[in-house]
C-alpha positions, 0 to 999 in steps of 0.5 A, spaced: 381 161 210 374 157 212 373 156 219 374 148 219 381 149 216 383 154 221 380 150 227 384 144 224 391 148 223 390 150 231 389 143 233 395 141 230 399 147 232 397 145 239 399 138 239 406 140 237 412 141 242 412 148 245 418 151 242 423 146 242 429 149 244 435 149 238 441 144 240 448 147 240 453 143 238 460 144 242 466 142 239 471 139 244 479 138 242 482 133 247 488 129 248 487 121 248 489 119 255 485 115 260 481 121 264 479 124 257 476 117 254 473 116 261 469 123 260 467 122 253 464 115 256 460 120 260 457 124 255 450 122 255 450 124 263 451 131 261 447 131 255 441 128 259 442 134 264 443 139 258 438 137 253 440 143 249 447 142 248 450 136 244 458 134 245 462 133 239 469 130 241 476 131 237 481 126 240 488 127 238 495 125 240 498 130 245 503 133 240 498 133 235 493 136 239 498 142 241 499 143 234 492 144 232 490 148 238 496 153 237 494 154 230 487 155 231 487 159 237 493 164 234 489 165 228 482 165 231 479 160 226 474 158 231 474 151 230 473 149 237 469 151 243 473 148 248 480 146 248 484 142 253 490 145 254 496 145 260 499 149 265 504 152 260 499 155 255 494 158 260 498 164 263 501 165 256 495 165 252 491 169 258 496 174 257 495 175 250 487 175 250 486 168 247 482 165 252 475 167 256 476 168 263 472 163 267 467 166 272 463 160 276 458 160 281 459 159 288 457 152 287 463 150 283 467 152 290 474 155 286 477 155 293 477 147 293 482 147 288 489 146 290 493 152 290 499 150 286 494 148 280 489 154 281 495 159 280 498 155 274 492 156 270 490 163 272 492 170 269 493 176 274 489 172 279 483 170 274 482 163 272 483 162 264 482 154 264 479 149 269 483 143 271 481 136 269 486 133 273 493 135 276 499 131 277 506 131 279 511 126 277 514 120 282 517 113 282 513 107 281 516 101 282 514 093 282 515 091 290 516 084 288 522 085 283 525 090 288 524 085 294 527 079 290 533 083 288 534 085 296 533 092 295 529 097 299 527 104 296 527 110 300 522 115 300 526 119 295 532 115 292 537 118 288 538 117 281 544 113 282 540 108 287 535 107 281 540 105 276 543 100 281 536 097 282 534 097 275 541 093 274 539 088 279 531 087 277 533 087 269 531 081 266 530 082 258 530 074 257 523 074 261 521 080 258 522 085 264 526 091 263 529 094 269 526 101 268 522 105 263 522 112 261 520 117 256 524 117 250 519 120 244 521 127 242 517 133 245 517 139 250 511 135 253 514 128 252 521 126 253 523 133 255 518 133 261 522 128 264 529 130 262 528 137 264 527 135 272 533 130 271 537 136 269 534 140 274 536 135 280 543 135 277 544 142 278 542 145 271 537 150 268 535 152 261 537 159 262 541 163 266 539 170 269 541 173 263 537 169 259 543 165 256 541 158 254 545 153 258 544 146 254 551 145 253 553 146 260 556 140 264 550 139 268 546 138 262 551 133 259 551 129 266 544 128 266 543 126 259 549 122 258 546 118 265 539 118 262 541 115 255 546 110 258 541 108 263 535 106 258 540 103 253 542 098 258 536 097 262 530 100 258 525 096 253 527 097 246 525 103 241 525 107 247 525 113 243 518 112 240 515 111 247 511 116 251 506 116 257 501 111 253 506 106 251 510 105 257 503 105 261 501 099 256 508 096 258 508 097 265 501 094 266 503 088 262 508 087 267 514 089 263 517 095 267 520 094 274 520 102 275 517 108 272 518 115 273 513 119 270 506 123 271 503 121 278 496 120 274 499 114 272 498 111 279 490 111 277 491 106 272 497 101 274 493 100 281 487 098 277 486 090 277 481 091 271 487 093 267 493 092 270 497 085 271 501 088 277 496 092 281 497 089 287 505 089 286 506 097 286 509 102 290 511 109 290 516 114 292 518 121 290 521 123 284 529 121 284 534 126 286 541 127 285 545 134 286 539 137 289 532 136 291 530 142 287 526 141 281 526 134 281 518 133 280 514 137 275 507 140 276 502 140 271 495 140 269 490 138 263 485 143 263 479 146 259 479 153 256 474 157 252 478 160 246 476 167 245 474 165 238 468 160 241 461 162 238 458 158 244 461 161 250 456 160 255 454 153 253 462 152 253 462 154 260 456 150 262 460 144 260 467 146 263 463 147 270 460 140 270 467 137 267 471 140 273 466 140 278 466 136 285 460 132 283 463 130 276 469 127 281 463 123 285 460 121 278 467 118 276 467 114 283 461 111 282 461 109 275 468 107 274 471 106 281 474 111 286 481 109 284 480 112 277 477 119 279 481 125 276 486 127 281 490 133 283 485 138 283 481 138 289 482 138 297 475 134 297 478 129 293 483 127 298 479 128 304 473 123 301 473 116 304 472 112 298 478 115 295 483 114 301 481 107 301 481 105 294 487 110 292 494 107 295 498 112 291 494 118 294 499 120 300 505 120 295 501 124 289 499 129 294 506 130 297 509 130 290 504 136 288 505 140 294 512 140 294 513 142 287 515 149 286 515 153 279 518 159 282 524 156 285 526 149 281 533 150 279 539 150 284 542 156 281 537 162 280 533 162 274 529 168 270 523 164 269 518 160 272 516 153 271 519 146 273 519 142 267 518 148 262 520 155 262 514 159 262 516 163 256 513 163 249 519 161 245 520 155 250 515 151 246 520 151 239 526 150 243 524 144 247 521 141 241 528 141 237 532 139 244 527 133 245 529 131 238 536 132 238 536 128 245 531 122 242 536 122 236 542 121 241 538 115 245 537 112 238 544 112 237 544 116 231 549 122 234 553 123 241 550 126 247 555 132 246 553 133 239 545 133 241 546 138 246 551 143 242 545 143 236 540 144 242 544 150 244 545 153 237 538 153 236 536 156 243 541 161 242 538 163 235 531 163 238 533 167 244 537 172 240 531 173 235 527 175 240 532 180 243 533 176 250 540 178 250 
């Protein structure tokens, strides 16, 4: 090669960027709730700090997400690098070796995580998923409507008290419903609420011999009460409503009361999206026969499937998305009332959060009071509050939820729905030789 040509080639090469690092694409499967949508908005912040990583989000409705990620992880197909999973899946999938253990550096400060949330996302003491936000459940209500009707709501009312207040504030002619409750079928949809109701009526999913208890008196009493309550004082088509649908109704001023995830408080108290933000107060989840299992415990979390092809980059993303610094970032950009809560002590100690979040004390009390190891009046062989932490529960919970949703829609009686759920549960538990 002539000397002049060699010189020209070298000059061009020297002008090029020095070994531009290849960009890794992380595919993240997530749920379509407010906190995950906020995280997607902040994608540019992560990508600026990590120019070698590009994020691609696959956002799905809750029940669809569960189906997709369960299929993907069980077959080790490897479609996703990061999955949004919950407290139910984490220990079960960790035991099966489907998730990579999460090893964070000291800056992450795992001891800042609330113990109940951290424990629920671990297997044999090792984190297998990191919490985006944690939650319990509580009663959220319109102070103006309750006061106008001449009632006061105690720190933890009974369901009977809730029903009386719902009757008093129900005003369907003006588009206000006494109470809004989940009705959409699914083990993580209507059954999350209904299991806590059954718990507090003294029921349980299984007795100590693993025999299903779905057609027992506590189940009948709790579910019949729920169906009657919603039929009289709830919005139409409740059997199609889950968290997001009710959030929309509440923010539009159409719900007098709502028992659901504590995380809802971040949104119904935000004047930017809620028409009733200045008229909301909070109480602990209602009780009836017992206080045990009245409020659930859950965390949405990020995990790395064993099939991920980019585990190091995935861990870097999870460390960012679930860090104390990320919570600070959301507080600065979206406001402290909208930060993901229920995960870290430091969030509840922050002055900005305490001033902005009128719900913080009630939320923390609910999370701390939830005990997955002792959630039923009579002893049970399983852990979990709004679910039984066994692999078979997912199928059982889905079918029972469908039966109860059908009863709510008037397609069958409560007794028929519970008998059908009992038969299915017995078949599943027999199939797996529980008894």
